[in-house]
NULOTI-493528 format. One record per residue (C-alpha): chain; x, y, z; residue in three letters. Coordinates in nm, 3 decimals. Example, Ala and Ser with C-alpha at 12.3 -4.5 7.8 and 13.67 -1.06 7.14 Angstrom:
% residues 2
<node A, <1.230, -0.450, 0.780>, ALA>
<node A, <1.367, -0.106, 0.714>, SER>
This chain:
% residues 175
<node A, <9.932, 15.996, -9.280>, MET>
<node A, <9.596, 15.859, -9.365>, ARG>
<node A, <9.634, 15.482, -9.338>, ASN>
<node A, <9.657, 15.255, -9.034>, ILE>
<node A, <9.836, 14.923, -9.071>, ALA>
<node A, <9.928, 14.646, -8.832>, TYR>
<node A, <10.254, 14.461, -8.893>, LEU>
<node A, <10.383, 14.142, -8.740>, SER>
<node A, <10.753, 14.115, -8.674>, ILE>
<node A, <10.941, 13.794, -8.605>, GLY>
<node A, <11.295, 13.663, -8.581>, SER>
<node A, <11.464, 13.341, -8.476>, ASN>
<node A, <11.822, 13.379, -8.600>, LEU>
<node A, <12.104, 13.575, -8.442>, GLY>
<node A, <12.046, 13.842, -8.180>, ASP>
<node A, <11.668, 13.864, -8.213>, ARG>
<node A, <11.631, 14.168, -7.986>, LEU>
<node A, <11.899, 14.361, -8.176>, GLU>
<node A, <11.733, 14.268, -8.505>, THR>
<node A, <11.403, 14.406, -8.373>, PHE>
<node A, <11.578, 14.725, -8.259>, ARG>
<node A, <11.731, 14.774, -8.603>, LYS>
<node A, <11.401, 14.699, -8.780>, ALA>
<node A, <11.216, 14.950, -8.559>, PHE>
<node A, <11.486, 15.208, -8.633>, GLN>
<node A, <11.464, 15.151, -9.009>, LEU>
<node A, <11.083, 15.172, -9.000>, LEU>
<node A, <11.096, 15.493, -8.797>, SER>
<node A, <11.347, 15.650, -9.037>, GLU>
<node A, <11.101, 15.625, -9.324>, SER>
<node A, <10.926, 15.957, -9.384>, PRO>
<node A, <10.620, 15.756, -9.494>, HIS>
<node A, <10.581, 15.538, -9.184>, ILE>
<node A, <10.512, 15.644, -8.827>, LYS>
<node A, <10.534, 15.386, -8.549>, LEU>
<node A, <10.231, 15.429, -8.325>, VAL>
<node A, <10.242, 15.134, -8.087>, SER>
<node A, <10.413, 14.802, -8.024>, CYS>
<node A, <10.311, 14.501, -7.823>, SER>
<node A, <10.529, 14.335, -7.567>, SER>
<node A, <10.771, 14.078, -7.710>, LEU>
<node A, <10.668, 13.714, -7.712>, TYR>
<node A, <10.880, 13.403, -7.755>, GLU>
<node A, <10.696, 13.150, -7.967>, THR>
<node A, <10.738, 12.794, -8.077>, ASP>
<node A, <10.788, 12.747, -8.453>, PRO>
<node A, <10.488, 12.641, -8.661>, ILE>
<node A, <10.501, 12.445, -8.985>, GLY>
<node A, <10.872, 12.372, -9.007>, TYR>
<node A, <10.941, 12.287, -8.642>, GLU>
<node A, <11.310, 12.190, -8.653>, ASP>
<node A, <11.435, 12.541, -8.568>, GLN>
<node A, <11.482, 12.777, -8.275>, ASP>
<node A, <11.199, 12.967, -8.108>, CYS>
<node A, <11.087, 13.297, -8.256>, PHE>
<node A, <11.060, 13.638, -8.100>, LEU>
<node A, <10.733, 13.799, -8.216>, ASN>
<node A, <10.546, 14.125, -8.174>, ALA>
<node A, <10.283, 14.337, -8.348>, VAL>
<node A, <10.329, 14.700, -8.451>, LEU>
<node A, <10.065, 14.959, -8.528>, LYS>
<node A, <10.179, 15.212, -8.785>, VAL>
<node A, <10.042, 15.512, -8.969>, LYS>
<node A, <10.151, 15.543, -9.330>, THR>
<node A, <10.086, 15.731, -9.649>, ASP>
<node A, <10.216, 15.434, -9.848>, LEU>
<node A, <9.977, 15.222, -10.051>, GLU>
<node A, <9.960, 14.855, -9.943>, PRO>
<node A, <10.207, 14.721, -10.201>, GLU>
<node A, <10.445, 15.010, -10.133>, GLN>
<node A, <10.435, 14.923, -9.762>, LEU>
<node A, <10.502, 14.558, -9.849>, LEU>
<node A, <10.807, 14.658, -10.055>, HIS>
<node A, <10.933, 14.879, -9.769>, ALA>
<node A, <10.901, 14.584, -9.529>, CYS>
<node A, <11.076, 14.348, -9.771>, MET>
<node A, <11.362, 14.596, -9.815>, LYS>
<node A, <11.411, 14.611, -9.436>, ILE>
<node A, <11.408, 14.230, -9.425>, GLU>
<node A, <11.677, 14.217, -9.694>, GLN>
<node A, <11.882, 14.493, -9.531>, ASP>
<node A, <11.886, 14.287, -9.211>, LEU>
<node A, <11.993, 13.964, -9.382>, GLY>
<node A, <11.668, 13.784, -9.464>, ARG>
<node A, <11.712, 13.484, -9.691>, LYS>
<node A, <11.409, 13.291, -9.820>, ARG>
<node A, <11.527, 12.931, -9.830>, GLU>
<node A, <11.275, 12.713, -9.643>, ILE>
<node A, <10.902, 12.790, -9.627>, ARG>
<node A, <10.826, 12.881, -9.263>, TRP>
<node A, <11.194, 12.822, -9.193>, GLY>
<node A, <11.449, 13.014, -8.986>, PRO>
<node A, <11.484, 13.385, -9.059>, ARG>
<node A, <11.667, 13.685, -8.931>, THR>
<node A, <11.356, 13.898, -8.981>, LEU>
<node A, <10.999, 13.857, -9.097>, ASP>
<node A, <10.779, 14.166, -9.141>, LEU>
<node A, <10.424, 14.098, -9.256>, ASP>
<node A, <10.127, 14.327, -9.314>, ILE>
<node A, <9.845, 14.187, -9.104>, LEU>
<node A, <9.584, 14.457, -9.161>, LEU>
<node A, <9.565, 14.772, -9.371>, TYR>
<node A, <9.284, 15.005, -9.271>, ASN>
<node A, <8.986, 14.771, -9.268>, HIS>
<node A, <9.041, 14.659, -9.626>, GLU>
<node A, <9.040, 14.324, -9.799>, ASN>
<node A, <9.327, 14.324, -10.048>, ILE>
<node A, <9.412, 14.046, -10.293>, GLU>
<node A, <9.691, 14.101, -10.545>, THR>
<node A, <9.952, 13.871, -10.693>, GLU>
<node A, <10.196, 13.962, -10.415>, ILE>
<node A, <9.979, 14.065, -10.120>, LEU>
<node A, <9.683, 13.928, -9.923>, SER>
<node A, <9.533, 14.141, -9.645>, VAL>
<node A, <9.419, 14.046, -9.391>, PRO>
<node A, <9.720, 13.821, -9.372>, HIS>
<node A, <9.616, 13.462, -9.452>, PRO>
<node A, <9.588, 13.234, -9.148>, ARG>
<node A, <9.650, 13.520, -8.903>, MET>
<node A, <9.326, 13.425, -8.728>, HIS>
<node A, <9.477, 13.078, -8.671>, GLU>
<node A, <9.807, 13.203, -8.523>, ARG>
<node A, <9.828, 13.272, -8.151>, ALA>
<node A, <10.167, 13.441, -8.205>, PHE>
<node A, <9.977, 13.706, -8.406>, VAL>
<node A, <9.646, 13.730, -8.216>, ILE>
<node A, <9.799, 13.758, -7.866>, VAL>
<node A, <10.020, 14.062, -7.942>, PRO>
<node A, <9.752, 14.214, -8.171>, LEU>
<node A, <9.504, 14.199, -7.882>, MET>
<node A, <9.758, 14.382, -7.667>, GLU>
<node A, <9.804, 14.661, -7.923>, VAL>
<node A, <9.435, 14.700, -8.011>, ASP>
<node A, <9.197, 14.472, -7.818>, PRO>
<node A, <8.885, 14.609, -7.987>, ASP>
<node A, <8.995, 14.565, -8.347>, ILE>
<node A, <8.800, 14.324, -8.563>, SER>
<node A, <8.923, 14.141, -8.868>, LEU>
<node A, <8.752, 14.221, -9.199>, PRO>
<node A, <8.468, 13.977, -9.272>, GLN>
<node A, <8.502, 13.814, -8.928>, MET>
<node A, <8.245, 13.912, -8.674>, HIS>
<node A, <8.400, 13.739, -8.374>, ALA>
<node A, <8.613, 13.940, -8.130>, PRO>
<node A, <8.984, 13.855, -8.117>, LEU>
<node A, <8.935, 13.689, -7.778>, SER>
<node A, <8.692, 13.440, -7.938>, ASP>
<node A, <8.937, 13.371, -8.220>, LEU>
<node A, <9.212, 13.310, -7.966>, LEU>
<node A, <8.993, 13.059, -7.780>, GLU>
<node A, <8.969, 12.852, -8.100>, GLN>
<node A, <9.347, 12.830, -8.145>, ILE>
<node A, <9.508, 12.516, -8.009>, SER>
<node A, <9.873, 12.632, -7.985>, ASP>
<node A, <9.828, 12.920, -7.735>, LYS>
<node A, <10.073, 12.760, -7.492>, GLU>
<node A, <10.344, 12.806, -7.756>, GLY>
<node A, <10.327, 13.186, -7.704>, VAL>
<node A, <10.514, 13.308, -7.395>, ARG>
<node A, <10.564, 13.663, -7.274>, LEU>
<node A, <10.936, 13.738, -7.318>, TRP>
<node A, <10.974, 14.111, -7.248>, LYS>
<node A, <10.696, 14.333, -7.119>, VAL>
<node A, <10.660, 14.674, -7.278>, LYS>
<node A, <10.720, 14.938, -7.011>, ASN>
<node A, <10.611, 15.289, -7.095>, GLY>
<node A, <10.417, 15.436, -7.378>, GLU>
<node A, <10.681, 15.482, -7.647>, GLY>
<node A, <10.735, 15.228, -7.922>, VAL>
<node A, <11.104, 15.211, -7.829>, PHE>
<node A, <11.033, 15.149, -7.459>, ALA>
<node A, <11.123, 14.782, -7.508>, LEU>
<node A, <11.481, 14.882, -7.586>, PHE>
<node A, <11.540, 15.133, -7.309>, GLU>
<node A, <11.733, 15.025, -7.001>, SER>
């Protein structure tokens, strides 16, 4: 698998941890996606539409032989399979899977923007991304992630919820 992608995962409806477990399982069952690493899980305050429950968020590093739009469609299928309904922009959701980065490419199509727009403004993305790959840089941004995080005002809305123990991606779900 020749491509490296970073995905954000979030949920604030139902059993969030079980939803993550199922999403990880569905991703790992794809012959075109290999889970490489996962951050710890973070509970985060909602942004935008604030009248909703807190989110559980993490970042995944994957290897894939899928092209960017194919990876997007795979993520959207998993969202649908796990009950995602798109009713309110930035509203409650059972699952949100977004492509943050794909290789070190800038991608703009009708359905996909990579790097993910506003990711550099979102502590719930930068904090777990720094955990997975602290040395990564965002395309066309020369500042390290730690500098980007310093510029974000809502860092206190990101709280460690479950620490990843062990090296495996599924370590968060082992007893």
